[in-house]
PyMOL commands that place a pseudoatom at each C-alpha (Angstrom):
pseudoatom trace, name=CA, resn=MET, resi=1, chain=A, elem=C, hetatm=0, pos=[-0.004, -0.004, 0.001]
pseudoatom trace, name=CA, resn=ARG, resi=2, chain=A, elem=C, hetatm=0, pos=[1.326, 3.373, -0.884]
pseudoatom trace, name=CA, resn=GLY, resi=3, chain=A, elem=C, hetatm=0, pos=[0.106, 6.965, -1.112]
pseudoatom trace, name=CA, resn=GLU, resi=4, chain=A, elem=C, hetatm=0, pos=[-1.694, 9.432, 1.007]
pseudoatom trace, name=CA, resn=PHE, resi=5, chain=A, elem=C, hetatm=0, pos=[-5.340, 9.006, 2.043]
pseudoatom trace, name=CA, resn=LYS, resi=6, chain=A, elem=C, hetatm=0, pos=[-7.296, 11.801, 3.785]
pseudoatom trace, name=CA, resn=SER, resi=7, chain=A, elem=C, hetatm=0, pos=[-9.912, 11.002, 6.360]
pseudoatom trace, name=CA, resn=THR, resi=8, chain=A, elem=C, hetatm=0, pos=[-11.670, 12.581, 9.282]
pseudoatom trace, name=CA, resn=LEU, resi=9, chain=A, elem=C, hetatm=0, pos=[-12.285, 11.556, 12.780]
pseudoatom trace, name=CA, resn=ASP, resi=10, chain=A, elem=C, hetatm=0, pos=[-15.909, 11.855, 13.984]
pseudoatom trace, name=CA, resn=ALA, resi=11, chain=A, elem=C, hetatm=0, pos=[-16.960, 12.962, 17.522]
pseudoatom trace, name=CA, resn=LYS, resi=12, chain=A, elem=C, hetatm=0, pos=[-16.694, 9.293, 18.712]
pseudoatom trace, name=CA, resn=GLY, resi=13, chain=A, elem=C, hetatm=0, pos=[-13.116, 8.926, 17.458]
pseudoatom trace, name=CA, resn=ARG, resi=14, chain=A, elem=C, hetatm=0, pos=[-13.936, 6.834, 14.427]
pseudoatom trace, name=CA, resn=MET, resi=15, chain=A, elem=C, hetatm=0, pos=[-12.436, 7.270, 11.038]
pseudoatom trace, name=CA, resn=ASN, resi=16, chain=A, elem=C, hetatm=0, pos=[-12.993, 5.745, 7.693]
pseudoatom trace, name=CA, resn=PHE, resi=17, chain=A, elem=C, hetatm=0, pos=[-10.312, 3.537, 6.205]
pseudoatom trace, name=CA, resn=PRO, resi=18, chain=A, elem=C, hetatm=0, pos=[-10.437, 3.660, 2.333]
pseudoatom trace, name=CA, resn=VAL, resi=19, chain=A, elem=C, hetatm=0, pos=[-11.463, 0.386, 0.571]
pseudoatom trace, name=CA, resn=LYS, resi=20, chain=A, elem=C, hetatm=0, pos=[-8.000, 0.021, -1.013]
pseudoatom trace, name=CA, resn=LEU, resi=21, chain=A, elem=C, hetatm=0, pos=[-6.310, 0.067, 2.440]
pseudoatom trace, name=CA, resn=ARG, resi=22, chain=A, elem=C, hetatm=0, pos=[-8.830, -2.296, 3.968]
pseudoatom trace, name=CA, resn=GLU, resi=23, chain=A, elem=C, hetatm=0, pos=[-8.234, -4.718, 1.151]
pseudoatom trace, name=CA, resn=GLU, resi=24, chain=A, elem=C, hetatm=0, pos=[-4.510, -4.676, 1.698]
pseudoatom trace, name=CA, resn=LEU, resi=25, chain=A, elem=C, hetatm=0, pos=[-4.628, -4.600, 5.521]
pseudoatom trace, name=CA, resn=GLY, resi=26, chain=A, elem=C, hetatm=0, pos=[-7.338, -7.329, 5.847]
pseudoatom trace, name=CA, resn=ALA, resi=27, chain=A, elem=C, hetatm=0, pos=[-10.511, -7.503, 7.749]
pseudoatom trace, name=CA, resn=VAL, resi=28, chain=A, elem=C, hetatm=0, pos=[-8.623, -7.067, 11.030]
pseudoatom trace, name=CA, resn=PHE, resi=29, chain=A, elem=C, hetatm=0, pos=[-5.360, -5.153, 11.592]
pseudoatom trace, name=CA, resn=MET, resi=30, chain=A, elem=C, hetatm=0, pos=[-3.222, -3.926, 14.401]
pseudoatom trace, name=CA, resn=ILE, resi=31, chain=A, elem=C, hetatm=0, pos=[-2.438, -0.334, 15.426]
pseudoatom trace, name=CA, resn=SER, resi=32, chain=A, elem=C, hetatm=0, pos=[0.007, 0.982, 17.984]
pseudoatom trace, name=CA, resn=LYS, resi=33, chain=A, elem=C, hetatm=0, pos=[2.192, 3.955, 18.854]
pseudoatom trace, name=CA, resn=THR, resi=34, chain=A, elem=C, hetatm=0, pos=[5.017, 4.767, 16.422]
pseudoatom trace, name=CA, resn=ILE, resi=35, chain=A, elem=C, hetatm=0, pos=[8.520, 4.934, 17.877]
pseudoatom trace, name=CA, resn=GLY, resi=36, chain=A, elem=C, hetatm=0, pos=[10.200, 8.205, 16.942]
pseudoatom trace, name=CA, resn=ALA, resi=37, chain=A, elem=C, hetatm=0, pos=[7.152, 9.999, 15.558]
pseudoatom trace, name=CA, resn=GLU, resi=38, chain=A, elem=C, hetatm=0, pos=[3.851, 11.279, 16.827]
pseudoatom trace, name=CA, resn=CYS, resi=39, chain=A, elem=C, hetatm=0, pos=[1.606, 9.116, 14.735]
pseudoatom trace, name=CA, resn=ILE, resi=40, chain=A, elem=C, hetatm=0, pos=[-0.013, 5.728, 14.838]
pseudoatom trace, name=CA, resn=LYS, resi=41, chain=A, elem=C, hetatm=0, pos=[1.448, 2.713, 13.046]
pseudoatom trace, name=CA, resn=VAL, resi=42, chain=A, elem=C, hetatm=0, pos=[-0.936, 0.355, 11.277]
pseudoatom trace, name=CA, resn=TYR, resi=43, chain=A, elem=C, hetatm=0, pos=[0.116, -3.298, 10.605]
pseudoatom trace, name=CA, resn=THR, resi=44, chain=A, elem=C, hetatm=0, pos=[-1.401, -6.282, 8.937]
pseudoatom trace, name=CA, resn=VAL, resi=45, chain=A, elem=C, hetatm=0, pos=[-1.890, -9.060, 11.508]
pseudoatom trace, name=CA, resn=GLU, resi=46, chain=A, elem=C, hetatm=0, pos=[0.872, -11.040, 9.792]
pseudoatom trace, name=CA, resn=ASP, resi=47, chain=A, elem=C, hetatm=0, pos=[3.321, -8.108, 9.980]
pseudoatom trace, name=CA, resn=TRP, resi=48, chain=A, elem=C, hetatm=0, pos=[2.448, -7.570, 13.596]
pseudoatom trace, name=CA, resn=GLN, resi=49, chain=A, elem=C, hetatm=0, pos=[3.112, -11.178, 14.467]
pseudoatom trace, name=CA, resn=ALA, resi=50, chain=A, elem=C, hetatm=0, pos=[6.408, -11.066, 12.604]
pseudoatom trace, name=CA, resn=LEU, resi=51, chain=A, elem=C, hetatm=0, pos=[7.381, -7.894, 14.567]
pseudoatom trace, name=CA, resn=VAL, resi=52, chain=A, elem=C, hetatm=0, pos=[6.483, -9.574, 17.858]
pseudoatom trace, name=CA, resn=ALA, resi=53, chain=A, elem=C, hetatm=0, pos=[8.502, -12.646, 16.960]
pseudoatom trace, name=CA, resn=LYS, resi=54, chain=A, elem=C, hetatm=0, pos=[11.490, -10.509, 15.967]
pseudoatom trace, name=CA, resn=ILE, resi=55, chain=A, elem=C, hetatm=0, pos=[11.402, -8.527, 19.190]
pseudoatom trace, name=CA, resn=ARG, resi=56, chain=A, elem=C, hetatm=0, pos=[11.196, -11.757, 21.184]
pseudoatom trace, name=CA, resn=THR, resi=57, chain=A, elem=C, hetatm=0, pos=[14.517, -13.000, 19.659]
pseudoatom trace, name=CA, resn=LEU, resi=58, chain=A, elem=C, hetatm=0, pos=[16.356, -10.143, 21.416]
pseudoatom trace, name=CA, resn=PRO, resi=59, chain=A, elem=C, hetatm=0, pos=[17.240, -10.076, 25.067]
pseudoatom trace, name=CA, resn=GLN, resi=60, chain=A, elem=C, hetatm=0, pos=[14.366, -8.747, 27.171]
pseudoatom trace, name=CA, resn=THR, resi=61, chain=A, elem=C, hetatm=0, pos=[16.901, -6.466, 28.957]
pseudoatom trace, name=CA, resn=LYS, resi=62, chain=A, elem=C, hetatm=0, pos=[17.210, -4.669, 25.612]
pseudoatom trace, name=CA, resn=THR, resi=63, chain=A, elem=C, hetatm=0, pos=[13.537, -4.679, 24.559]
pseudoatom trace, name=CA, resn=ALA, resi=64, chain=A, elem=C, hetatm=0, pos=[11.584, -4.325, 27.767]
pseudoatom trace, name=CA, resn=ASN, resi=65, chain=A, elem=C, hetatm=0, pos=[10.853, -0.645, 27.348]
pseudoatom trace, name=CA, resn=LEU, resi=66, chain=A, elem=C, hetatm=0, pos=[10.138, -1.104, 23.580]
pseudoatom trace, name=CA, resn=GLN, resi=67, chain=A, elem=C, hetatm=0, pos=[7.718, -3.927, 24.443]
pseudoatom trace, name=CA, resn=ARG, resi=68, chain=A, elem=C, hetatm=0, pos=[5.919, -1.780, 27.019]
pseudoatom trace, name=CA, resn=VAL, resi=69, chain=A, elem=C, hetatm=0, pos=[5.413, 1.041, 24.433]
pseudoatom trace, name=CA, resn=LEU, resi=70, chain=A, elem=C, hetatm=0, pos=[4.482, -1.053, 21.449]
pseudoatom trace, name=CA, resn=PHE, resi=71, chain=A, elem=C, hetatm=0, pos=[2.627, -3.909, 23.029]
pseudoatom trace, name=CA, resn=GLY, resi=72, chain=A, elem=C, hetatm=0, pos=[1.060, -1.804, 25.710]
pseudoatom trace, name=CA, resn=SER, resi=73, chain=A, elem=C, hetatm=0, pos=[-0.347, 0.557, 23.107]
pseudoatom trace, name=CA, resn=ALA, resi=74, chain=A, elem=C, hetatm=0, pos=[-1.447, -2.143, 20.653]
pseudoatom trace, name=CA, resn=PHE, resi=75, chain=A, elem=C, hetatm=0, pos=[-5.124, -2.507, 19.647]
pseudoatom trace, name=CA, resn=GLU, resi=76, chain=A, elem=C, hetatm=0, pos=[-6.760, -4.920, 17.239]
pseudoatom trace, name=CA, resn=ILE, resi=77, chain=A, elem=C, hetatm=0, pos=[-8.974, -2.970, 14.807]
pseudoatom trace, name=CA, resn=GLU, resi=78, chain=A, elem=C, hetatm=0, pos=[-11.934, -4.348, 12.856]
pseudoatom trace, name=CA, resn=PRO, resi=79, chain=A, elem=C, hetatm=0, pos=[-13.635, -1.682, 10.690]
pseudoatom trace, name=CA, resn=ASP, resi=80, chain=A, elem=C, hetatm=0, pos=[-17.427, -1.943, 10.415]
pseudoatom trace, name=CA, resn=LYS, resi=81, chain=A, elem=C, hetatm=0, pos=[-19.181, -2.541, 7.059]
pseudoatom trace, name=CA, resn=GLN, resi=82, chain=A, elem=C, hetatm=0, pos=[-18.919, 1.166, 6.138]
pseudoatom trace, name=CA, resn=GLY, resi=83, chain=A, elem=C, hetatm=0, pos=[-15.140, 1.049, 6.739]
pseudoatom trace, name=CA, resn=ARG, resi=84, chain=A, elem=C, hetatm=0, pos=[-15.176, 3.023, 9.994]
pseudoatom trace, name=CA, resn=ALA, resi=85, chain=A, elem=C, hetatm=0, pos=[-12.941, 2.000, 12.796]
pseudoatom trace, name=CA, resn=LEU, resi=86, chain=A, elem=C, hetatm=0, pos=[-12.660, 3.399, 16.335]
pseudoatom trace, name=CA, resn=ILE, resi=87, chain=A, elem=C, hetatm=0, pos=[-9.208, 4.783, 17.049]
pseudoatom trace, name=CA, resn=PRO, resi=88, chain=A, elem=C, hetatm=0, pos=[-8.774, 4.318, 20.866]
pseudoatom trace, name=CA, resn=ALA, resi=89, chain=A, elem=C, hetatm=0, pos=[-8.484, 7.513, 22.863]
pseudoatom trace, name=CA, resn=PRO, resi=90, chain=A, elem=C, hetatm=0, pos=[-4.923, 6.813, 24.144]
pseudoatom trace, name=CA, resn=LEU, resi=91, chain=A, elem=C, hetatm=0, pos=[-3.656, 6.491, 20.595]
pseudoatom trace, name=CA, resn=ARG, resi=92, chain=A, elem=C, hetatm=0, pos=[-5.591, 9.586, 19.393]
pseudoatom trace, name=CA, resn=GLU, resi=93, chain=A, elem=C, hetatm=0, pos=[-4.038, 11.564, 22.249]
pseudoatom trace, name=CA, resn=TYR, resi=94, chain=A, elem=C, hetatm=0, pos=[-0.537, 10.175, 21.629]
pseudoatom trace, name=CA, resn=ALA, resi=95, chain=A, elem=C, hetatm=0, pos=[-0.692, 11.173, 17.965]
pseudoatom trace, name=CA, resn=GLY, resi=96, chain=A, elem=C, hetatm=0, pos=[-2.425, 14.451, 18.670]
pseudoatom trace, name=CA, resn=LEU, resi=97, chain=A, elem=C, hetatm=0, pos=[-5.196, 13.533, 16.228]
pseudoatom trace, name=CA, resn=THR, resi=98, chain=A, elem=C, hetatm=0, pos=[-7.792, 16.193, 15.544]
pseudoatom trace, name=CA, resn=THR, resi=99, chain=A, elem=C, hetatm=0, pos=[-10.574, 16.075, 13.007]
pseudoatom trace, name=CA, resn=ASP, resi=100, chain=A, elem=C, hetatm=0, pos=[-8.521, 15.932, 9.842]
pseudoatom trace, name=CA, resn=VAL, resi=101, chain=A, elem=C, hetatm=0, pos=[-6.157, 12.967, 9.560]
pseudoatom trace, name=CA, resn=VAL, resi=102, chain=A, elem=C, hetatm=0, pos=[-3.904, 11.486, 6.828]
pseudoatom trace, name=CA, resn=ILE, resi=103, chain=A, elem=C, hetatm=0, pos=[-3.153, 7.812, 6.273]
pseudoatom trace, name=CA, resn=VAL, resi=104, chain=A, elem=C, hetatm=0, pos=[0.222, 7.297, 4.725]
pseudoatom trace, name=CA, resn=GLY, resi=105, chain=A, elem=C, hetatm=0, pos=[0.836, 3.986, 3.010]
pseudoatom trace, name=CA, resn=LEU, resi=106, chain=A, elem=C, hetatm=0, pos=[4.325, 2.506, 3.624]
pseudoatom trace, name=CA, resn=GLU, resi=107, chain=A, elem=C, hetatm=0, pos=[4.398, -0.649, 1.597]
pseudoatom trace, name=CA, resn=GLY, resi=108, chain=A, elem=C, hetatm=0, pos=[2.710, -3.230, 3.818]
pseudoatom trace, name=CA, resn=ARG, resi=109, chain=A, elem=C, hetatm=0, pos=[2.190, -0.877, 6.718]
pseudoatom trace, name=CA, resn=ALA, resi=110, chain=A, elem=C, hetatm=0, pos=[0.685, 2.562, 7.163]
pseudoatom trace, name=CA, resn=GLU, resi=111, chain=A, elem=C, hetatm=0, pos=[0.791, 5.482, 9.506]
pseudoatom trace, name=CA, resn=ILE, resi=112, chain=A, elem=C, hetatm=0, pos=[-2.059, 7.669, 10.710]
pseudoatom trace, name=CA, resn=TRP, resi=113, chain=A, elem=C, hetatm=0, pos=[-1.066, 11.323, 11.220]
pseudoatom trace, name=CA, resn=ASP, resi=114, chain=A, elem=C, hetatm=0, pos=[-2.908, 14.474, 12.230]
pseudoatom trace, name=CA, resn=LYS, resi=115, chain=A, elem=C, hetatm=0, pos=[-3.101, 16.435, 9.021]
pseudoatom trace, name=CA, resn=GLU, resi=116, chain=A, elem=C, hetatm=0, pos=[-1.286, 19.562, 10.392]
pseudoatom trace, name=CA, resn=LYS, resi=117, chain=A, elem=C, hetatm=0, pos=[1.485, 17.390, 11.947]
pseudoatom trace, name=CA, resn=TRP, resi=118, chain=A, elem=C, hetatm=0, pos=[1.936, 15.510, 8.618]
pseudoatom trace, name=CA, resn=GLU, resi=119, chain=A, elem=C, hetatm=0, pos=[2.287, 18.806, 6.722]
pseudoatom trace, name=CA, resn=LYS, resi=120, chain=A, elem=C, hetatm=0, pos=[4.796, 20.140, 9.309]
pseudoatom trace, name=CA, resn=PHE, resi=121, chain=A, elem=C, hetatm=0, pos=[6.777, 16.830, 9.166]
pseudoatom trace, name=CA, resn=ASN, resi=122, chain=A, elem=C, hetatm=0, pos=[7.011, 17.182, 5.377]
pseudoatom trace, name=CA, resn=GLU, resi=123, chain=A, elem=C, hetatm=0, pos=[8.130, 20.806, 5.513]
pseudoatom trace, name=CA, resn=GLU, resi=124, chain=A, elem=C, hetatm=0, pos=[10.867, 20.015, 8.067]
pseudoatom trace, name=CA, resn=GLN, resi=125, chain=A, elem=C, hetatm=0, pos=[12.491, 17.152, 6.157]
pseudoatom trace, name=CA, resn=ASN, resi=126, chain=A, elem=C, hetatm=0, pos=[16.122, 17.776, 5.483]
pseudoatom trace, name=CA, resn=ALA, resi=127, chain=A, elem=C, hetatm=0, pos=[16.290, 17.420, 1.699]
pseudoatom trace, name=CA, resn=GLN, resi=128, chain=A, elem=C, hetatm=0, pos=[20.003, 16.571, 1.787]
pseudoatom trace, name=CA, resn=SER, resi=129, chain=A, elem=C, hetatm=0, pos=[19.476, 13.604, 4.085]
pseudoatom trace, name=CA, resn=LEU, resi=130, chain=A, elem=C, hetatm=0, pos=[16.817, 12.298, 1.695]
pseudoatom trace, name=CA, resn=VAL, resi=131, chain=A, elem=C, hetatm=0, pos=[19.196, 12.805, -1.228]
pseudoatom trace, name=CA, resn=ASP, resi=132, chain=A, elem=C, hetatm=0, pos=[21.968, 10.944, 0.592]
pseudoatom trace, name=CA, resn=VAL, resi=133, chain=A, elem=C, hetatm=0, pos=[19.716, 7.916, 1.203]
pseudoatom trace, name=CA, resn=ALA, resi=134, chain=A, elem=C, hetatm=0, pos=[18.453, 8.004, -2.387]
pseudoatom trace, name=CA, resn=MET, resi=135, chain=A, elem=C, hetatm=0, pos=[22.013, 8.069, -3.689]
pseudoatom trace, name=CA, resn=GLU, resi=136, chain=A, elem=C, hetatm=0, pos=[22.948, 5.141, -1.409]
pseudoatom trace, name=CA, resn=LEU, resi=137, chain=A, elem=C, hetatm=0, pos=[19.933, 3.245, -2.821]
pseudoatom trace, name=CA, resn=GLU, resi=138, chain=A, elem=C, hetatm=0, pos=[20.905, 4.365, -6.352]
pseudoatom trace, name=CA, resn=LEU, resi=139, chain=A, elem=C, hetatm=0, pos=[17.510, 5.777, -7.031]
for i in range(1, 139): cmd.bond("trace and resi %d" % i, "trace and resi %d" % (i + 1))
show_as sticks, trace
zoom trace
């Protein structure tokens, strides 16, 4: 899944996931805090299980805090027939979600951003660091 999808949160904290995203994510998917950014990460169930398995291969002394943040903030999401899903209040607060949100597709995962925060993030990107990575990847 790639691209940007705009959505809105209603008064109950529900948002609509576009059909294309629901098709790629599956009928049920996982959401949790994102490490290093004020947004919500969206995973397929399979990708979530792979992440859990990968974290469990490392010593708990190294991953205990990561587990607390990721696993402690994880929710299973199942959109209704209209494609609406409740984003739990702790995650809405963490990401600072207001009414307007953006879902950013990240090839197999996605992120949910407050629209203003997403725009600010894009404005603040250091173009040279992006060029350096692109050159390394030979894009």
